[in-house]
TORMAR-739346 format. One record per residue (C-alpha): x, y, z; residue number from 1. Coordinates in steps of 0.05 Angstrom, whole numbers. Layout:
TORMAR-739346
<x=X, y=Y, z=Z, n=NUM> $
...
***
This chain:
TORMAR-739346
<x=-262, y=148, z=-1620, n=1> $
<x=-198, y=108, z=-1629, n=2> $
<x=-160, y=160, z=-1588, n=3> $
<x=-209, y=152, z=-1531, n=4> $
<x=-202, y=76, z=-1533, n=5> $
<x=-126, y=82, z=-1532, n=6> $
<x=-127, y=132, z=-1474, n=7> $
<x=-174, y=87, z=-1434, n=8> $
<x=-129, y=27, z=-1446, n=9> $
<x=-68, y=65, z=-1423, n=10> $
<x=-104, y=86, z=-1359, n=11> $
<x=-126, y=14, z=-1344, n=12> $
<x=-55, y=-12, z=-1355, n=13> $
<x=-27, y=43, z=-1310, n=14> $
<x=-77, y=28, z=-1255, n=15> $
<x=-61, y=-47, z=-1260, n=16> $
<x=14, y=-35, z=-1255, n=17> $
<x=3, y=12, z=-1195, n=18> $
<x=-40, y=-40, z=-1161, n=19> $
<x=13, y=-92, z=-1172, n=20> $
<x=65, y=-46, z=-1140, n=21> $
<x=24, y=-32, z=-1076, n=22> $
<x=4, y=-104, z=-1064, n=23> $
<x=26, y=-120, z=-992, n=24> $
<x=82, y=-168, z=-985, n=25> $
<x=64, y=-220, z=-933, n=26> $
<x=121, y=-247, z=-891, n=27> $
<x=123, y=-310, z=-851, n=28> $
<x=97, y=-305, z=-779, n=29> $
<x=158, y=-299, z=-734, n=30> $
<x=121, y=-335, z=-678, n=31> $
<x=82, y=-392, z=-710, n=32> $
<x=74, y=-427, z=-643, n=33> $
<x=59, y=-391, z=-578, n=34> $
<x=32, y=-406, z=-509, n=35> $
<x=-9, y=-358, z=-466, n=36> $
<x=-1, y=-364, z=-391, n=37> $
<x=-23, y=-324, z=-331, n=38> $
<x=14, y=-310, z=-266, n=39> $
<x=-6, y=-280, z=-200, n=40> $
<x=25, y=-254, z=-136, n=41> $
<x=-4, y=-229, z=-71, n=42> $
<x=19, y=-196, z=-8, n=43> $
<x=-10, y=-176, z=60, n=44> $
<x=16, y=-113, z=93, n=45> $
<x=1, y=-80, z=160, n=46> $
<x=-23, y=-8, z=147, n=47> $
<x=20, y=49, z=173, n=48> $
<x=-27, y=103, z=148, n=49> $
<x=-94, y=105, z=184, n=50> $
<x=-139, y=162, z=165, n=51> $
<x=-191, y=184, z=217, n=52> $
<x=-244, y=238, z=213, n=53> $
<x=-257, y=271, z=280, n=54> $
<x=-317, y=318, z=286, n=55> $
<x=-317, y=371, z=341, n=56> $
<x=-378, y=413, z=359, n=57> $
<x=-393, y=471, z=405, n=58> $
<x=-431, y=454, z=468, n=59> $
<x=-460, y=487, z=529, n=60> $
<x=-469, y=455, z=597, n=61> $
<x=-524, y=476, z=643, n=62> $
<x=-505, y=539, z=681, n=63> $
<x=-442, y=549, z=640, n=64> $
<x=-423, y=592, z=581, n=65> $
<x=-421, y=559, z=513, n=66> $
<x=-354, y=528, z=494, n=67> $
<x=-336, y=564, z=430, n=68> $
<x=-309, y=528, z=370, n=69> $
<x=-244, y=568, z=370, n=70> $
<x=-228, y=544, z=441, n=71> $
<x=-247, y=473, z=422, n=72> $
<x=-201, y=475, z=361, n=73> $
<x=-143, y=502, z=402, n=74> $
<x=-152, y=448, z=455, n=75> $
<x=-157, y=393, z=402, n=76> $
<x=-93, y=414, z=366, n=77> $
<x=-56, y=418, z=432, n=78> $
<x=-80, y=348, z=448, n=79> $
<x=-54, y=323, z=381, n=80> $
<x=15, y=353, z=393, n=81> $
<x=19, y=323, z=463, n=82> $
<x=1, y=255, z=433, n=83> $
<x=59, y=261, z=385, n=84> $
<x=19, y=277, z=323, n=85> $
<x=54, y=327, z=277, n=86> $
<x=16, y=386, z=247, n=87> $
<x=30, y=358, z=177, n=88> $
<x=-14, y=298, z=194, n=89> $
<x=-74, y=342, z=211, n=90> $
<x=-120, y=375, z=160, n=91> $
<x=-188, y=408, z=160, n=92> $
<x=-238, y=362, z=126, n=93> $
<x=-300, y=406, z=132, n=94> $
<x=-337, y=460, z=171, n=95> $
<x=-409, y=448, z=190, n=96> $
<x=-464, y=494, z=216, n=97> $
<x=-525, y=472, z=255, n=98> $
<x=-596, y=500, z=261, n=99> $
<x=-603, y=492, z=185, n=100> $
<x=-542, y=534, z=170, n=101> $
<x=-488, y=503, z=126, n=102> $
<x=-434, y=555, z=126, n=103> $
<x=-389, y=568, z=185, n=104> $
<x=-383, y=642, z=170, n=105> $
<x=-458, y=652, z=184, n=106> $
<x=-442, y=640, z=257, n=107> $
<x=-425, y=714, z=262, n=108> $
<x=-498, y=731, z=247, n=109> $
<x=-525, y=678, z=296, n=110> $
<x=-481, y=673, z=359, n=111> $
<x=-526, y=617, z=386, n=112> $
<x=-513, y=572, z=327, n=113> $
<x=-473, y=510, z=346, n=114> $
<x=-416, y=505, z=296, n=115> $
<x=-374, y=444, z=283, n=116> $
<x=-309, y=426, z=248, n=117> $
<x=-284, y=359, z=223, n=118> $
<x=-209, y=345, z=222, n=119> $
<x=-176, y=288, z=185, n=120> $
<x=-117, y=259, z=223, n=121> $
<x=-66, y=210, z=195, n=122> $
<x=-41, y=160, z=247, n=123> $
<x=18, y=114, z=240, n=124> $
<x=-6, y=63, z=290, n=125> $
<x=-61, y=47, z=339, n=126> $
<x=-21, y=68, z=400, n=127> $
<x=-19, y=140, z=377, n=128> $
<x=-94, y=136, z=364, n=129> $
<x=-106, y=112, z=435, n=130> $
<x=-63, y=167, z=463, n=131> $
<x=-105, y=220, z=428, n=132> $
<x=-171, y=187, z=448, n=133> $
<x=-152, y=193, z=521, n=134> $
<x=-143, y=269, z=512, n=135> $
<x=-206, y=284, z=473, n=136> $
<x=-261, y=329, z=501, n=137> $
<x=-320, y=282, z=511, n=138> $
<x=-372, y=337, z=503, n=139> $
<x=-341, y=368, z=440, n=140> $
<x=-324, y=303, z=404, n=141> $
<x=-384, y=280, z=363, n=142> $
<x=-352, y=230, z=316, n=143> $
<x=-288, y=189, z=311, n=144> $
<x=-290, y=152, z=244, n=145> $
<x=-236, y=111, z=210, n=146> $
<x=-245, y=126, z=136, n=147> $
<x=-187, y=89, z=103, n=148> $
<x=-121, y=53, z=113, n=149> $
<x=-60, y=49, z=69, n=150> $
<x=16, y=42, z=72, n=151> $
<x=72, y=92, z=59, n=152> $
<x=108, y=42, z=13, n=153> $
<x=46, y=21, z=-26, n=154> $
<x=77, y=41, z=-94, n=155> $
<x=139, y=-1, z=-80, n=156> $
<x=97, y=-61, z=-60, n=157> $
<x=56, y=-56, z=-124, n=158> $
<x=119, y=-57, z=-166, n=159> $
<x=146, y=-118, z=-129, n=160> $
<x=81, y=-155, z=-139, n=161> $
<x=78, y=-141, z=-214, n=162> $
<x=149, y=-168, z=-222, n=163> $
<x=132, y=-231, z=-182, n=164> $
<x=69, y=-242, z=-223, n=165> $
<x=108, y=-240, z=-288, n=166> $
<x=161, y=-287, z=-260, n=167> $
<x=105, y=-335, z=-238, n=168> $
<x=77, y=-333, z=-309, n=169> $
<x=145, y=-351, z=-338, n=170> $
<x=154, y=-409, z=-288, n=171> $
<x=86, y=-435, z=-307, n=172> $
<x=102, y=-430, z=-381, n=173> $
<x=166, y=-470, z=-372, n=174> $
<x=134, y=-530, z=-338, n=175> $
<x=73, y=-529, z=-384, n=176> $
<x=115, y=-530, z=-447, n=177> $
<x=164, y=-581, z=-420, n=178> $
<x=106, y=-628, z=-406, n=179> $
<x=92, y=-633, z=-481, n=180> $
<x=165, y=-634, z=-503, n=181> $
<x=170, y=-561, z=-523, n=182> $
<x=216, y=-506, z=-501, n=183> $
<x=194, y=-437, z=-478, n=184> $
<x=220, y=-380, z=-519, n=185> $
<x=219, y=-304, z=-513, n=186> $
<x=160, y=-264, z=-488, n=187> $
<x=117, y=-237, z=-545, n=188> $
<x=67, y=-195, z=-506, n=189> $
<x=57, y=-177, z=-433, n=190> $
<x=-10, y=-152, z=-410, n=191> $
<x=2, y=-107, z=-349, n=192> $
<x=-46, y=-119, z=-292, n=193> $
<x=-93, y=-63, z=-272, n=194> $
<x=-85, y=-28, z=-206, n=195> $
<x=-128, y=-62, z=-153, n=196> $
<x=-179, y=-24, z=-113, n=197> $
<x=-153, y=-15, z=-43, n=198> $
<x=-214, y=-29, z=0, n=199> $
<x=-205, y=-2, z=70, n=200> $
<x=-222, y=-68, z=103, n=201> $
<x=-204, y=-70, z=176, n=202> $
<x=-228, y=-94, z=243, n=203> $
<x=-226, y=-47, z=302, n=204> $
<x=-231, y=-72, z=373, n=205> $
<x=-245, y=-11, z=415, n=206> $
<x=-207, y=0, z=479, n=207> $
<x=-240, y=18, z=546, n=208> $
<x=-230, y=92, z=536, n=209> $
<x=-268, y=93, z=471, n=210> $
<x=-324, y=48, z=496, n=211> $
<x=-335, y=94, z=555, n=212> $
<x=-348, y=153, z=509, n=213> $
<x=-418, y=139, z=486, n=214> $
<x=-422, y=203, z=446, n=215> $
<x=-367, y=180, z=398, n=216> $
<x=-401, y=153, z=335, n=217> $
<x=-361, y=98, z=300, n=218> $
<x=-374, y=82, z=228, n=219> $
<x=-412, y=21, z=207, n=220> $
<x=-373, y=-41, z=191, n=221> $
<x=-329, y=-38, z=253, n=222> $
<x=-332, y=-99, z=298, n=223> $
<x=-319, y=-94, z=372, n=224> $
<x=-290, y=-143, z=421, n=225> $
<x=-303, y=-124, z=493, n=226> $
<x=-246, y=-167, z=518, n=227> $
<x=-193, y=-131, z=476, n=228> $
<x=-156, y=-70, z=501, n=229> $
<x=-123, y=-49, z=436, n=230> $
<x=-140, y=-31, z=365, n=231> $
<x=-122, y=-87, z=317, n=232> $
<x=-121, y=-70, z=243, n=233> $
<x=-126, y=-126, z=194, n=234> $
<x=-72, y=-131, z=141, n=235> $
<x=-85, y=-100, z=73, n=236> $
<x=-87, y=-155, z=20, n=237> $
<x=-58, y=-138, z=-49, n=238> $
<x=-61, y=-184, z=-110, n=239> $
<x=-39, y=-176, z=-182, n=240> $
<x=-52, y=-221, z=-242, n=241> $
<x=-14, y=-216, z=-308, n=242> $
<x=-21, y=-249, z=-376, n=243> $
<x=40, y=-265, z=-419, n=244> $
<x=46, y=-294, z=-489, n=245> $
<x=111, y=-334, z=-500, n=246> $
<x=139, y=-361, z=-565, n=247> $
<x=155, y=-435, z=-569, n=248> $
<x=224, y=-455, z=-595, n=249> $
***
């Protein structure tokens, strides 16, 4: 019994000594005084990437043979090239079958089916868009829809805005701390701003050629000014906000 008591005592002493050794050593806070400030920066840019979906469909005029989709495609691509649009800016968005058929290949089984194709074209400016509109086949063109706008240097602009937002936060921190007799120290933490959602917000004022083509369906949200003769895209607005914690000296 004595041996058991001695062994238990030794274990308790050993556990106590081990606990003493692993006790965390608390150090002084290197930044006892801090200030948290926010900074923001914004920019407006004119889009140079305008994405448009153009839907073409087979058609047949009274007393004439049906205009096949292959001929319509060839004519459309030739019109794009003559308008100065490179092949790299044109892609197939979708194929569509009519008469309750949803696959273009089924056209082979039903020659009377009116097939359609939707291209997505990337324009650099509105002048090129107008040049293509003038060359479109009125009967074949079923839809001309602007789906989004962007800029080729969007990544560079985002980087610039983030830097300006942090600089704005530092400037704010300086005059806030000086107002209470303190001095701004080093940055402790920087909370990077999240990427903003680029909403394709634009205003299109259709020219006379587009207005004359009643079978072109423009997407909702576009506003028209009958007095204007050009397409005017609103600038894309970008804004970043950042939060920075600075130490006080």
